[in-house]
DSSP file (Angstrom, degrees, kcal/mol; ACC not computed):
  #  RESIDUE AA STRUCTURE BP1 BP2  ACC     N-H-->O    O-->H-N    N-H-->O    O-->H-N    TCO  KAPPA ALPHA  PHI   PSI    X-CA   Y-CA   Z-CA
    1    1 A X              0   0    0      0, 0.0     2,-0.5     0, 0.0     0, 0.0   0.000 360.0 360.0 360.0 147.3  113.4   94.1  110.8
    2    2 A X        -     0   0    0      0, 0.0     2,-0.4     0, 0.0     0, 0.0  -0.886 360.0-124.8-106.6 138.2  112.0   95.5  107.6
    3    3 A X        -     0   0    0     -2,-0.5     2,-0.4     1,-0.0     0, 0.0  -0.658  24.0-127.0 -82.0 131.6  109.9   98.6  107.6
    4    4 A X        -     0   0    0     -2,-0.4     2,-0.4     1,-0.1    -1,-0.0  -0.622  21.9-128.5 -78.7 131.7  106.5   98.1  106.1
    5    5 A X        -     0   0    0     -2,-0.4     2,-0.5     1,-0.0    -1,-0.1  -0.630  15.7-144.7 -81.3 135.3  105.7  100.6  103.4
    6    6 A X        -     0   0    0     -2,-0.4     2,-0.5     2,-0.0    -1,-0.0  -0.873  11.3-156.1-100.4 130.5  102.5  102.5  103.8
    7    7 A X        -     0   0    0     -2,-0.5     2,-0.5     2,-0.0    -2,-0.0  -0.899   1.2-156.3-108.3 133.1  100.7  103.3  100.6
    8    8 A X        -     0   0    0     -2,-0.5     2,-1.1     2,-0.0    -2,-0.0  -0.901   7.9-148.0-106.1 132.6   98.3  106.1  100.4
    9    9 A X        -     0   0    0     -2,-0.5     2,-0.5     2,-0.0    -2,-0.0  -0.806  25.4-179.7-100.2  95.8   95.6  106.1   97.8
   10   10 A X        -     0   0    0     -2,-1.1     2,-0.3     0, 0.0    -2,-0.0  -0.802  19.6-138.3 -98.4 135.2   95.2  109.7   97.0
   11   11 A X        -     0   0    0     -2,-0.5     2,-0.2     1,-0.0    -2,-0.0  -0.710  20.1-118.7 -90.1 141.7   92.6  110.8   94.5
   12   12 A X        -     0   0    0     -2,-0.3     2,-0.6     1,-0.1    -1,-0.0  -0.512  39.7 -96.4 -73.2 145.8   93.5  113.5   92.0
   13   13 A X        -     0   0    0     -2,-0.2     2,-0.3     1,-0.0    -1,-0.1  -0.513  52.8-170.5 -66.2 116.2   91.3  116.5   92.3
   14   14 A X        -     0   0    0     -2,-0.6     2,-0.6     1,-0.0    -3,-0.0  -0.690  32.3 -92.3-106.9 159.9   88.7  116.0   89.6
   15   15 A X        -     0   0    0     -2,-0.3     2,-0.1     2,-0.0     6,-0.1  -0.591  45.6-143.0 -71.6 118.2   86.0  118.3   88.2
   16   16 A X    >   -     0   0    0     -2,-0.6     3,-0.8     1,-0.1    -1,-0.0  -0.367  22.0-108.3 -80.1 164.7   82.9  117.7   90.2
   17   17 A X  T 3  S+     0   0    0      1,-0.2    -1,-0.1    -2,-0.1    -2,-0.0   0.852 118.7  43.5 -62.6 -35.5   79.5  117.7   88.7
   18   18 A X  T 3  S+     0   0    0      2,-0.1     2,-0.3     0, 0.0    -1,-0.2   0.577  95.5  96.8 -87.8  -9.0   78.6  121.0   90.3
   19   19 A X  S <  S-     0   0    0     -3,-0.8     2,-0.4     1,-0.0    -4,-0.0  -0.580  71.5-129.8 -85.8 141.6   81.9  122.8   89.7
   20   20 A X        -     0   0    0     -2,-0.3    37,-2.8    37,-0.1     2,-0.3  -0.742  31.6-170.3 -85.4 135.0   82.5  125.1   86.8
   21   21 A X  E     -A   56   0A   0     -2,-0.4    57,-2.7    35,-0.3     2,-0.4  -0.863  16.2-157.5-126.2 160.5   85.6  124.3   84.8
   22   22 A X  E     -AB  55  77A   0     33,-2.8    33,-2.8    -2,-0.3     2,-0.5  -0.998   9.4-150.3-137.2 133.9   87.6  125.9   82.1
   23   23 A X  E     +AB  54  76A   0     53,-3.2    52,-2.9    -2,-0.4    53,-1.4  -0.918  22.1 175.6-108.9 124.4   89.9  124.0   79.7
   24   24 A X  E     -AB  53  74A   0     29,-2.6    29,-2.7    -2,-0.5     2,-0.4  -0.888  17.1-151.9-128.5 158.0   92.9  125.9   78.3
   25   25 A X  E     -AB  52  73A   0     48,-2.3    48,-2.2    -2,-0.3     2,-0.8  -0.993  20.6-126.0-131.8 136.3   95.9  125.1   76.2
   26   26 A X  E     + B   0  72A   0     25,-2.1    24,-3.0    -2,-0.4    46,-0.3  -0.732  30.7 176.3 -81.3 113.1   99.4  126.7   76.1
   27   27 A X        +     0   0    0     44,-2.5     2,-0.3    -2,-0.8    45,-0.2   0.796  59.9  36.1 -91.2 -31.7   99.9  127.7   72.5
   28   28 A X  S    S-     0   0    0     43,-1.6    -1,-0.1    21,-0.1    22,-0.1  -0.871  82.9-108.8-124.3 156.1  103.3  129.5   72.7
   29   29 A X        -     0   0    0     -2,-0.3     3,-0.2     1,-0.1    -2,-0.1  -0.272  16.8-132.8 -77.6 168.0  106.4  129.0   74.7
   30   30 A X  S >  S+     0   0    0      1,-0.2     3,-1.0     2,-0.1     8,-0.1   0.177  73.4 108.9-107.4  15.8  107.6  131.2   77.5
   31   31 A X  T 3  S+     0   0    0      1,-0.3    -1,-0.2     7,-0.0     7,-0.0   0.847  87.5  35.6 -65.3 -34.2  111.2  131.6   76.5
   32   32 A X  T 3  S+     0   0    0     -3,-0.2    -1,-0.3     2,-0.0     2,-0.1   0.313  97.6 106.9-102.0   8.5  110.8  135.2   75.4
   33   33 A X  S <  S-     0   0    0     -3,-1.0     2,-0.1     1,-0.1    -3,-0.1  -0.409  75.7-104.4 -84.0 160.8  108.3  136.2   78.1
   34   34 A X     >  -     0   0    0     -2,-0.1     4,-2.1     1,-0.1     3,-0.4  -0.434  38.8-102.7 -77.5 162.9  109.1  138.4   81.1
   35   35 A X  H  > S+     0   0    0      1,-0.2     4,-2.2     2,-0.2     5,-0.2   0.799 119.4  57.5 -60.2 -30.4  109.4  136.6   84.5
   36   36 A X  H  > S+     0   0    0      2,-0.2     4,-1.8     1,-0.2    -1,-0.2   0.927 109.4  44.0 -66.4 -44.0  106.0  137.7   85.7
   37   37 A X  H  > S+     0   0    0     -3,-0.4     4,-2.3     2,-0.2    -2,-0.2   0.885 112.5  52.9 -67.4 -38.2  104.3  136.1   82.7
   38   38 A X  H  X S+     0   0    0     -4,-2.1     4,-2.2     1,-0.2    -2,-0.2   0.897 109.2  49.5 -63.2 -40.2  106.4  133.0   83.1
   39   39 A X  H  X S+     0   0    0     -4,-2.2     4,-2.2     2,-0.2    -1,-0.2   0.868 109.5  52.0 -66.9 -36.5  105.4  132.7   86.7
   40   40 A X  H  X S+     0   0    0     -4,-1.8     4,-1.5     2,-0.2    -2,-0.2   0.917 109.3  48.9 -65.6 -43.3  101.7  133.1   85.8
   41   41 A X  H  <>S+     0   0    0     -4,-2.3     5,-1.8     1,-0.2     4,-0.4   0.905 112.7  48.2 -63.3 -40.8  102.0  130.3   83.2
   42   42 A X  H ><5S+     0   0    0     -4,-2.2     3,-1.2     1,-0.2    -1,-0.2   0.876 107.8  56.0 -65.4 -36.6  103.7  128.1   85.8
   43   43 A X  H 3<5S+     0   0    0     -4,-2.2    -1,-0.2     1,-0.3    -2,-0.2   0.805 101.3  57.0 -65.4 -29.8  100.9  129.0   88.3
   44   44 A X  T 3<5S-     0   0    0     -4,-1.5    -1,-0.3    -3,-0.1    -2,-0.2   0.596 122.8-108.6 -76.0 -10.3   98.3  127.7   85.8
   45   45 A X  T < 5 +     0   0    0     -3,-1.2     2,-0.3    -4,-0.4    -3,-0.2   0.601  66.5 147.8  97.8  12.7  100.1  124.4   85.9
   46   46 A X      < +     0   0    0     -5,-1.8    -1,-0.3     1,-0.1     3,-0.1  -0.629  18.0 169.3 -85.3 139.7  101.7  124.4   82.4
   47   47 A X        +     0   0    0      1,-0.3     2,-0.3    -2,-0.3    -1,-0.1   0.628  65.4  10.1-115.1 -28.2  105.0  122.6   82.0
   48   48 A X  S >  S-     0   0    0    -19,-0.0     3,-1.2   -18,-0.0    -1,-0.3  -0.949  86.3 -76.6-149.8 165.8  105.3  122.5   78.2
   49   49 A X  T 3  S+     0   0    0     -2,-0.3   -22,-0.2     1,-0.2     3,-0.1  -0.269 110.5  20.8 -64.6 152.1  103.9  123.9   74.9
   50   50 A X  T 3  S+     0   0    0    -24,-3.0    -1,-0.2     1,-0.2     2,-0.2   0.551  87.6 144.7  66.3  10.0  100.6  122.4   73.6
   51   51 A X    <   -     0   0    0     -3,-1.2   -25,-2.1   -25,-0.2     2,-0.4  -0.563  40.2-144.3 -78.5 143.7   99.7  121.1   77.1
   52   52 A X  E     -A   25   0A   0    -27,-0.2     2,-0.4    -2,-0.2   -27,-0.2  -0.922  17.0-175.0-112.8 133.5   96.0  121.1   78.0
   53   53 A X  E     -A   24   0A   0    -29,-2.7   -29,-2.6    -2,-0.4     2,-0.5  -0.973  16.5-152.0-127.7 142.3   94.8  121.8   81.5
   54   54 A X  E     +A   23   0A   0     -2,-0.4     2,-0.3   -31,-0.2   -31,-0.2  -0.971  28.7 171.7-112.5 118.7   91.3  121.7   83.0
   55   55 A X  E     -A   22   0A   0    -33,-2.8   -33,-2.8    -2,-0.5     2,-0.2  -0.788  39.9 -87.2-124.3 163.8   91.0  124.1   85.9
   56   56 A X  E     -A   21   0A   0     -2,-0.3     2,-1.6   -35,-0.2   -35,-0.3  -0.488  42.3-120.2 -68.6 141.6   88.2  125.4   88.2
   57   57 A X        +     0   0    0    -37,-2.8     2,-0.3    -2,-0.2   -37,-0.1  -0.633  57.7 146.2 -87.9  83.8   86.5  128.5   86.7
   58   58 A X     >  -     0   0    0     -2,-1.6     4,-2.5     1,-0.1     5,-0.2  -0.760  63.0-109.2-114.5 162.6   87.2  131.0   89.5
   59   59 A X  H  > S+     0   0    0     -2,-0.3     4,-2.1     1,-0.2     5,-0.1   0.855 118.7  54.9 -59.9 -34.0   87.9  134.7   89.3
   60   60 A X  H  > S+     0   0    0      2,-0.2     4,-1.8     1,-0.2    -1,-0.2   0.926 110.5  44.1 -65.4 -44.3   91.6  134.1   90.2
   61   61 A X  H  > S+     0   0    0      1,-0.2     4,-2.4     2,-0.2    -2,-0.2   0.901 112.6  52.2 -67.6 -40.8   92.1  131.6   87.4
   62   62 A X  H  X S+     0   0    0     -4,-2.5     4,-2.1     1,-0.2    -1,-0.2   0.872 108.6  51.4 -64.3 -35.8   90.3  133.9   84.9
   63   63 A X  H  X S+     0   0    0     -4,-2.1     4,-1.5    -5,-0.2    -1,-0.2   0.882 109.3  49.9 -66.5 -38.2   92.5  136.8   85.9
   64   64 A X  H  X S+     0   0    0     -4,-1.8     4,-1.1     2,-0.2    -2,-0.2   0.901 110.5  50.0 -66.0 -40.5   95.6  134.7   85.4
   65   65 A X  H  < S+     0   0    0     -4,-2.4     3,-0.5     1,-0.2     7,-0.2   0.899 107.6  54.5 -63.8 -40.0   94.3  133.6   81.9
   66   66 A X  H >< S+     0   0    0     -4,-2.1     3,-0.9     1,-0.2    -1,-0.2   0.855 103.9  55.3 -63.1 -34.6   93.7  137.3   81.1
   67   67 A X  H 3< S+     0   0    0     -4,-1.5    -1,-0.2     1,-0.2    -2,-0.2   0.802 120.9  28.8 -68.5 -29.4   97.3  138.2   81.9
   68   68 A X  T >X S+     0   0    0     -4,-1.1     3,-2.0    -3,-0.5     4,-1.3  -0.105  77.1 130.2-122.7  34.9   98.7  135.6   79.5
   69   69 A X  T <4 S+     0   0    0     -3,-0.9    -1,-0.1     1,-0.3    -2,-0.1   0.769  70.0  61.5 -62.4 -26.1   95.9  135.5   76.9
   70   70 A X  T 34 S+     0   0    0      1,-0.2    -1,-0.3    -3,-0.2    -2,-0.1   0.606 109.8  41.9 -75.3 -10.2   98.4  135.9   74.1
   71   71 A X  T <4 S+     0   0    0     -3,-2.0   -44,-2.5    -6,-0.2   -43,-1.6   0.644 115.0  46.8-106.4 -21.8  100.1  132.6   75.1
   72   72 A X  E  <  -B   26   0A   0     -4,-1.3     2,-0.4   -46,-0.3   -46,-0.2  -0.757  62.1-149.5-120.6 164.0   97.0  130.5   75.9
   73   73 A X  E     -B   25   0A   0    -48,-2.2   -48,-2.3    -2,-0.3     2,-0.6  -0.997  20.4-125.8-132.7 142.1   93.8  129.6   74.2
   74   74 A X  E     +B   24   0A   0     -2,-0.4   -50,-0.3   -50,-0.2     3,-0.1  -0.758  27.6 177.0 -86.8 120.9   90.5  128.7   75.9
   75   75 A X  E     -     0   0A   0    -52,-2.9     2,-0.3    -2,-0.6   -51,-0.2   0.899  61.9  -3.1 -90.9 -49.3   89.2  125.4   74.5
   76   76 A X  E     -B   23   0A   0    -53,-1.4   -53,-3.2     2,-0.0     2,-0.4  -0.981  52.7-165.1-147.4 155.4   86.1  124.7   76.5
   77   77 A X  E     -B   22   0A   0     -2,-0.3     2,-0.4   -55,-0.2   -55,-0.2  -0.976   9.1-155.6-144.2 125.8   84.2  126.2   79.4
   78   78 A X              0   0    0    -57,-2.7   -57,-0.2    -2,-0.4   -21,-0.1  -0.825 360.0 360.0-102.9 144.3   81.4  124.6   81.4
   79   79 A X              0   0    0     -2,-0.4   -59,-0.1   -59,-0.1    -1,-0.1   0.387 360.0 360.0-114.3 360.0   78.8  126.6   83.2
């Protein structure tokens, strides 16, 4: 017997019309950063330099951005 593969169609979390979002870009690498800053950059979802991420504009995310503001730049912010 062959096992039937089940496919799940999962939608990626997208920015909803009512949600506030913030778009940030990683400008510098994390090679010379301390482990806490590296973990914060990974927590924001960055994998490589010059990568752009759009995240929900929450106090937790804004606090993470503030901790590594010298490594990232804020491109856009929706209110």
